[in-house]
C-alpha positions as CSV (number, residue, x, y, z in Angstrom):
1,M,92.0,74.6,105.1
2,L,94.5,77.0,106.4
3,S,96.6,75.7,108.8
4,R,96.8,77.8,112.3
5,K,100.1,76.4,113.2
6,Y,102.6,79.3,112.5
7,S,105.5,76.6,112.8
8,A,103.7,75.4,109.3
9,Y,104.9,78.5,107.8
10,Y,108.4,79.1,109.4
11,H,110.4,76.7,110.8
12,T,114.5,76.9,111.9
13,M,116.2,73.7,111.7
14,T,119.3,72.9,113.9
15,D,121.9,74.1,111.4
16,G,119.9,77.6,111.1
17,T,118.6,76.7,107.9
18,V,114.9,78.3,107.8
19,K,112.2,76.5,106.0
20,Q,109.3,78.6,104.8
21,T,106.0,78.1,103.1
22,N,104.2,81.4,101.9
23,P,100.8,81.2,103.8
24,F,99.4,82.9,101.0
25,N,100.5,81.0,98.1
26,G,102.2,77.9,99.4
27,T,105.7,78.8,97.9
28,E,108.4,76.6,99.3
29,V,111.8,78.6,100.5
30,W,114.2,77.7,102.1
31,S,117.2,80.0,103.6
32,I,120.5,78.5,104.5
33,P,123.0,80.1,106.7
34,G,126.1,80.9,104.3
35,R,124.3,81.4,100.7
36,G,123.8,85.1,101.6
37,N,127.9,85.8,102.0
38,K,128.2,87.7,98.8
39,P,128.3,91.3,99.7
40,L,125.2,93.0,99.0
41,T,126.5,96.7,98.9
42,N,125.3,99.8,97.4
43,A,128.9,101.1,97.2
44,I,130.1,103.0,93.9
45,P,131.6,100.4,91.6
46,V,135.0,101.0,90.1
47,T,133.4,101.2,86.6
48,A,131.3,104.3,87.8
49,K,132.0,107.1,85.5
50,R,131.7,110.7,86.9
51,I,128.8,113.2,85.9
52,S,128.8,116.5,84.8
53,G,126.0,119.1,84.9
54,G,125.1,119.0,81.3
55,T,124.7,115.3,81.2
56,A,122.3,115.2,84.6
57,D,119.4,116.1,82.8
58,H,119.9,114.2,79.3
59,S,120.6,111.0,79.9
60,C,117.7,108.8,79.0
61,I,114.2,109.5,77.3
62,F,112.4,109.8,80.4
63,C,114.8,112.6,81.3
64,Q,113.4,116.2,81.2
65,H,113.7,118.2,78.0
66,Q,113.4,114.5,76.3
67,Y,110.0,115.2,76.1
68,T,109.4,114.5,72.3
69,R,110.7,111.0,72.8
70,I,108.2,109.4,74.3
71,A,104.0,109.7,74.4
72,P,102.4,113.2,75.5
73,E,101.5,113.8,78.8
74,K,98.2,113.0,79.8
75,S,99.4,114.5,83.5
76,R,101.9,116.1,85.2
77,L,102.4,117.3,88.8
78,V,103.8,120.4,89.3
79,S,104.6,122.6,92.3
80,N,103.1,126.0,92.7
81,G,105.4,127.5,95.7
82,S,104.0,125.4,98.9
83,R,101.0,124.0,96.8
84,H,101.1,121.2,94.4
85,E,98.8,120.3,91.7
86,I,98.2,118.0,88.7
87,L,97.6,119.2,85.2
88,Y,95.9,117.2,82.7
89,Y,96.2,116.8,78.8
90,L,98.9,118.9,78.2
91,M,99.7,120.6,74.6
92,P,103.1,120.8,73.3
93,D,103.9,124.7,74.0
94,Q,102.9,123.6,77.7
95,I,105.6,121.4,78.1
96,E,108.7,123.6,78.9
97,Q,106.5,126.5,80.7
98,Q,106.4,124.7,84.1
99,Q,108.9,121.7,85.6
100,A,106.9,118.4,86.2
101,E,107.7,116.6,89.3
102,F,106.4,113.7,88.0
103,R,104.7,112.9,84.5
104,R,101.6,110.4,83.2
105,V,102.4,109.1,79.8
106,G,100.9,106.2,77.7
107,N,103.4,103.4,77.6
108,M,104.3,103.2,73.7
109,F,104.7,99.1,74.4
110,E,101.4,98.4,76.4
111,I,100.6,95.0,78.0
112,V,97.1,95.6,77.3
113,T,97.0,97.5,74.6
114,A,94.0,100.0,73.4
115,D,93.5,97.6,70.4
116,Y,92.4,94.8,73.2
117,W,90.1,97.3,74.6
118,R,88.4,98.5,71.4
119,K,88.2,95.4,70.0
120,N,87.2,93.2,72.9
121,Y,84.4,95.5,74.2
122,K,84.0,98.0,71.6
123,Y,85.4,100.3,74.2
124,E,85.7,104.2,72.7
125,H,87.6,106.9,74.4
126,P,85.9,109.4,76.5
127,A,85.1,113.0,74.6
128,T,87.8,114.7,76.7
129,V,90.4,112.4,75.5
130,D,89.3,112.6,71.8
131,Q,89.3,116.7,72.0
132,W,92.9,116.5,73.4
133,R,94.1,114.1,70.7
134,T,92.6,116.4,67.8
135,S,93.9,119.7,69.3
136,Y,96.8,118.2,69.8
137,L,97.7,116.9,66.3
138,K,96.5,120.2,65.1
139,H,99.4,121.6,66.9
140,P,102.7,122.6,64.5
141,T,104.6,120.6,66.4
142,G,101.6,118.1,67.5
143,L,101.8,116.1,64.5
144,P,105.3,115.8,63.9
145,H,105.9,114.6,67.4
146,I,103.1,111.7,67.1
147,Q,104.6,110.5,63.9
148,S,108.1,110.7,65.4
149,I,107.0,108.0,68.0
150,A,104.7,106.1,66.1
151,M,107.5,105.3,63.8
152,Y,109.9,104.5,66.5
153,K,107.3,101.9,67.8
154,L,106.3,100.5,64.5
155,M,109.9,99.9,63.8
156,Q,110.6,98.5,67.1
157,G,107.7,95.8,66.2
158,G,109.9,94.7,63.2
159,M,108.6,97.0,60.2
160,T,111.2,98.6,57.9
161,E,111.0,102.4,57.9
162,E,109.5,102.1,54.4
163,Q,106.3,100.1,55.7
164,A,106.2,102.1,58.8
165,E,105.9,105.1,56.9
166,S,103.2,103.6,54.4
167,I,101.1,103.0,57.5
168,L,101.5,106.7,58.3
169,R,100.7,108.1,54.9
170,S,97.8,105.7,54.8
171,G,95.7,107.7,57.3
172,R,95.6,104.6,59.5
173,N,96.4,106.3,62.9
174,S,94.7,103.8,65.0
175,V,98.8,103.2,66.4
176,F,98.1,106.7,68.0
177,D,95.4,105.6,70.4
178,G,97.7,104.1,72.9
179,F,99.5,107.4,73.1
180,F,96.3,109.6,74.4
181,G,93.6,106.9,75.2
182,G,95.3,103.5,76.3
183,C,95.0,102.1,80.1
184,H,99.0,101.3,80.2
185,D,100.4,104.4,81.7
186,L,103.8,105.2,83.0
187,I,104.7,107.9,85.9
188,I,108.0,109.3,85.6
189,G,109.8,111.0,88.0
190,R,111.8,114.0,87.6
191,R,115.3,113.5,88.3
192,H,117.9,110.8,86.7
193,Y,120.4,110.8,89.3
194,A,120.1,111.5,93.0
195,E,120.5,114.7,94.3
196,G,124.3,115.7,94.5
197,A,125.3,112.8,92.5
198,E,129.1,112.3,91.1
199,Y,128.9,109.2,89.4
200,D,126.5,107.6,86.8
201,T,125.6,104.8,89.0
202,Q,124.3,107.4,91.8
203,L,120.7,107.0,90.5
204,C,117.5,108.6,91.9
205,S,115.5,105.6,93.5
206,S,112.1,105.9,95.4
207,G,114.5,105.8,98.6
208,E,116.3,108.6,97.2
209,L,113.2,111.1,97.2
210,T,112.6,113.1,100.2
211,P,109.1,111.8,102.2
212,E,107.2,114.6,100.8
213,E,108.4,113.8,97.3
214,H,107.7,110.1,97.4
215,F,103.8,110.8,98.8
216,R,103.4,112.9,95.6
217,Y,104.6,110.3,93.6
218,F,101.7,108.2,95.3
219,T,99.2,111.2,94.6
220,I,99.8,111.1,91.1
221,T,100.0,107.5,90.5
222,I,96.4,106.7,92.6
223,D,94.9,110.0,90.5
224,T,95.7,107.8,87.5
225,M,94.1,104.5,88.7
226,R,91.0,106.8,89.5
227,D,91.1,108.6,86.1
228,M,91.5,104.9,84.1
229,L,88.4,103.5,86.3
230,E,86.3,106.6,85.3
231,T,86.8,106.2,81.6
232,N,86.9,102.7,81.2
233,P,83.7,100.9,82.8
234,Y,85.3,97.7,81.6
235,I,88.0,97.7,84.0
236,R,88.1,95.1,87.0
237,Y,91.6,96.0,88.7
238,I,94.5,97.9,88.0
239,S,98.0,96.5,88.1
240,V,100.5,98.9,89.5
241,F,104.4,98.2,89.9
242,Q,107.7,99.5,89.5
243,N,110.8,97.6,88.4
244,W,113.8,99.4,89.4
245,L,117.2,98.5,87.4
246,R,117.2,96.3,84.2
247,S,117.8,93.2,86.2
248,A,114.2,93.6,87.8
249,G,112.7,94.2,84.3
250,A,113.0,97.9,84.0
251,S,113.6,98.9,80.0
252,V,115.0,102.2,81.1
253,D,116.9,103.0,84.5
254,H,115.3,105.8,85.5
255,L,112.2,106.0,88.0
256,H,108.6,105.2,86.7
257,K,106.0,103.3,88.0
258,Q,103.8,101.3,85.6
259,V,100.0,101.5,85.9
260,C,98.0,98.7,83.7
261,A,94.3,98.5,83.4
262,L,93.0,94.7,83.1
263,D,89.8,93.0,82.4
264,E,90.2,90.3,85.3
265,W,92.0,90.1,88.5
266,G,94.5,87.5,87.8
267,A,95.1,84.2,89.6
268,T,97.2,86.1,92.6
269,V,94.8,88.5,93.7
270,T,92.0,86.0,92.9
271,G,93.7,83.6,95.6
272,K,93.8,86.4,98.3
273,V,90.6,87.1,97.8
274,Q,89.2,83.6,98.2
275,M,91.2,83.4,101.2
276,A,89.6,86.3,102.8
277,L,86.5,84.7,102.1
278,Q,87.3,81.7,103.8
279,D,88.5,84.0,106.7
280,P,88.2,87.5,106.8
281,N,91.1,88.1,109.4
282,V,93.5,85.9,107.2
283,F,95.7,89.0,106.8
284,N,96.3,89.9,110.3
285,E,96.5,86.2,111.5
286,L,98.8,84.7,108.7
287,G,100.7,88.3,107.9
288,T,101.1,90.6,110.5
289,N,100.5,88.4,113.4
290,L,102.6,85.4,112.0
291,A,105.5,88.0,111.3
292,S,105.2,89.4,114.7
293,Q,105.3,85.8,116.3
294,H,108.7,85.2,114.4
295,N,110.2,88.6,115.3
296,L,109.9,89.9,111.7
297,I,108.2,93.1,112.2
298,F,110.3,95.8,111.7
299,A,108.7,99.2,111.4
300,Q,105.2,100.8,111.4
301,N,103.3,103.9,112.1
302,D,99.6,104.9,112.9
303,H,98.7,103.9,109.5
304,A,100.9,100.7,108.3
305,V,103.1,98.2,109.4
306,A,106.1,96.9,107.4
307,F,107.8,93.3,108.1
308,V,109.8,90.9,106.4
309,G,108.0,88.5,104.5
310,I,108.0,84.5,105.0
311,G,107.9,82.5,101.7
312,H,109.2,84.6,99.1
313,R,112.0,83.6,96.4
314,F,113.5,86.7,96.8
315,P,114.3,88.6,100.0
316,T,111.0,90.5,100.3
317,I,109.6,93.5,102.5
318,E,105.6,93.7,103.1
319,I,104.0,96.7,103.8
320,Y,100.2,97.1,104.9
321,S,98.0,99.8,105.0
322,A,96.1,99.7,108.9
323,S,93.3,101.5,107.1
324,A,90.0,100.1,107.3
325,A,89.8,101.3,103.4
326,C,91.1,98.5,101.5
327,R,91.9,100.3,97.9
328,P,94.6,103.0,97.4
329,F,92.0,105.6,96.0
330,Q,90.0,105.3,99.1
331,L,92.6,106.0,101.9
332,S,92.4,109.4,103.4
333,R,95.2,112.1,102.6
334,E,96.4,111.4,106.3
335,E,96.5,107.7,105.8
336,L,98.1,108.0,102.4
337,R,101.0,110.0,103.8
338,G,101.7,107.7,106.9
339,F,101.4,104.4,104.1
340,S,103.9,106.4,101.6
341,D,106.3,107.3,104.6
342,L,106.5,103.8,105.5
343,V,107.0,102.3,101.9
344,H,110.0,105.2,101.5
345,A,111.5,104.6,104.6
346,C,111.8,100.8,103.4
347,H,113.0,101.8,99.6
348,A,115.8,104.0,101.5
349,A,116.8,101.2,103.6
350,L,117.5,98.9,100.6
351,G,119.2,101.5,98.8
352,S,119.3,102.4,95.4
353,G,122.6,100.0,93.9
354,L,120.4,97.0,93.6
355,S,117.4,96.1,91.7
356,C,113.9,95.7,93.0
357,N,110.1,95.0,92.4
358,E,107.1,97.0,93.8
359,E,104.0,95.4,93.5
360,W,100.7,96.6,94.9
361,Y,97.8,94.4,95.6
362,Y,94.4,95.7,97.4
363,T,90.8,94.4,97.1
364,P,89.3,94.9,93.4
365,M,86.4,97.3,92.7
366,D,84.0,94.4,92.2
367,A,85.2,92.4,95.1
368,V,82.8,91.9,97.9
369,Y,85.0,90.3,100.2
370,T,88.1,92.6,101.5
371,M,92.1,92.3,101.5
372,P,94.0,95.6,102.9
373,W,95.9,97.4,100.7
374,H,99.8,96.1,100.9
375,I,103.0,96.2,98.8
376,E,105.8,94.0,98.2
377,L,109.3,95.1,97.6
378,K,111.4,92.2,96.1
379,W,115.0,92.8,96.5
380,R,116.6,90.9,93.5
381,V,119.8,89.8,95.1
382,N,119.8,86.3,93.7
383,V,118.7,84.4,90.4
384,Q,116.7,81.2,90.3
385,A,118.2,78.2,88.9
386,G,118.0,74.4,87.7
387,F,117.7,73.3,91.5
388,E,114.5,75.4,91.8
389,G,113.2,74.4,89.1
390,G,113.9,70.7,89.7
391,T,112.6,70.6,93.2
392,G,110.1,73.3,93.5
393,I,112.1,74.7,96.5
394,H,113.5,78.2,96.2
395,I,116.3,79.0,97.8
396,N,116.2,82.5,99.3
397,P,119.9,83.6,100.3
398,V,119.2,85.7,103.0
399,L,118.1,84.6,106.3
400,P,115.0,86.4,107.2
401,A,116.2,87.2,110.8
402,D,119.6,88.9,109.1
403,F,117.5,90.9,106.5
404,R,115.2,92.3,109.5
405,T,118.7,93.2,111.5
406,M,120.2,94.5,108.1
407,L,117.0,96.8,107.4
408,V,116.9,98.0,111.1
409,E,120.7,99.0,111.2
410,R,119.9,101.3,107.9
411,L,116.6,102.5,108.9
412,D,118.1,103.7,112.4
413,A,121.2,105.4,110.2
414,L,118.8,107.0,108.1
415,R,116.7,108.4,110.8
416,S,119.5,110.1,112.5
417,A,120.2,111.8,109.4
418,G,116.8,113.1,108.9
419,K,115.9,111.4,105.8
420,L,112.6,109.5,107.0
421,G,109.3,110.7,107.1
422,D,106.9,109.1,110.0
423,C,108.5,105.5,110.6
424,S,109.0,103.7,114.1
425,I,111.7,101.3,114.2
426,V,109.8,97.8,116.0
427,D,111.9,95.7,118.1
428,G,110.4,92.2,116.2
429,C,107.2,92.0,117.7
430,L,103.9,94.3,118.0
431,N,102.6,95.2,121.0
432,T,99.1,94.1,120.0
433,P,97.8,91.8,117.3
434,Q,95.6,92.6,114.7
435,P,96.7,96.0,113.7
436,L,95.0,96.0,110.2
437,Q,91.3,97.0,110.4
438,Y,90.4,96.2,106.8
439,W,88.0,93.6,107.8
440,R,85.6,96.4,109.3
441,R,84.4,97.0,105.9
442,T,83.7,100.7,106.1
């Protein structure tokens, strides 16, 4: 039974220690004054190296003009003057014709593999994918490209060069499947470095995008979700996440999201849906209303609200869509833009110099009881250690109120610099409760 006492989830001790319990998963967290005294800075470190124009586009395998080092493009978002469009199933000779703002490619090291869907569900790629694959491999540079990345993948999996070559010579080309028709994709941004960067540590994070660029980033990510659902009927949920910098789990320090289809909801989403079954208004009551009661709201617009999360192992921002639509691909363009603007503002406030995880949560496709689409940004400024393992009490080094104050100060500066979209700064508490409309079940 859920407690309706807000003090059960958030309590400040006389010495200033804030004891928190996450209302949605029960995680116990303490924030202790003084634990966060180390500087959390986005300043350029003394070890940073200057970059030149020639290296700006060739710094990693996700950069422009490194196209043949990763899987073929399932789609890309391009600019045609004032208009933007998504192109699908690109051929090798199309890659250099037009600059990609964002690209969708298969993850060469899938979590849920193409083999998983084929062997467990007898899933077959749609005809459009098979036609693209056939045409790509017939192209003069297509087959060499695919063989090259297949060799890399097999050798990274522990094979010798001779073993990998033997597999490719044998014609057993199922290793190609994930490149063309897998259901774990990457959405890759164009820039490696921030606009005007002078040092190799000035990377282009989500917050370094313009609000318009961030909206397009969301657009192609959601288009990828929609496409997966239309082509694979066995999908029950699609995990969308972003690991920013290696200490947050990124294999490459270049902006990208991951979109990974699943045949189940996972424990976290299942728990949240079960809470919505018990109390359809729980995300208002124990999400926005609880945060507002403790003055942790810091930003909102007509379509979303952002606050410091309660009971997280890392300093966490939670951004909730206020829409009655509960899945990313069901929001209107206006609603999506408003939500994107607030997420972008939060990323900009966190900065690009410290690692961060972005995690999407929404109502599964086959769920009856709804929860709002919301995103958590987890600022990876601390490392969990033996104390946490031995006690089950997690030390979050940043006091929630201090985190909120920092975010407000940074947002105010960003707004003055004209770098934010639709984002109003909130003084801790909402004027009216129940801002989320998801429970209306449109």
